[in-house]
C-alpha positions, 0 to 999 in steps of 0.5 A: 499499500502507498504511504500516502495519507489524506486529510478530510479535505484531500479525501473529499477531492479525490472521492469526487474524482473516483466515485464513479469508479467505486460505483462501477467496482460494486456493480462488477462485484454484485454481477460476479456474485450473481454469475457465481450462484451456481459455480461450474463443476470440475468438468465445466468451463468458466464463462468468458464474461465471468473471467472478463468481470474478474479482470475488470474488478481487479483493475478497479482495485488496482486503480483505487490502490494507486490513488492510495485508497483501500477497498474495505468491502467491494460488495458494499462499495466501502472504501477507506483513505488512510489518514493521520489523526493525533499521531496514529493511523485511522481511516476516513471512510465512505461507501456508495450511497452516502451523500459524502465523506462524513465518517472515520474509523480506527481500523480499515475493517468493517468491524470498527465503529464509524465516528462522525468526521470533525474536519477541525480535529487533529488531522495530520499530513499533506495539506493538514491545517 
């Protein structure tokens, strides 16, 4: 993963640019999930469109990672922006359907609680302050 960190301001700028890619990533994931409801047996071929979908999904993950974004849950369209807050790494988080970036969490996993985003909090990093 990249060493890039975001502030709420920089994450919002990037989110505006990559939101269509995140929505497409979620759409691809859900389409692949539907195609895989009945996986092929050992003697059956995998459909070319399924393999193409996997390749497209992988490409979207790579494109987001190059931007410094972590995919937390492709099914829900959840992503995280690494950030520094009060000397520790946290994650600014967003998911498809939300009106904007408004939460952060202690860990990138979906198990940690989402906290309301306070733009004036102790954010550190490029463009902070």
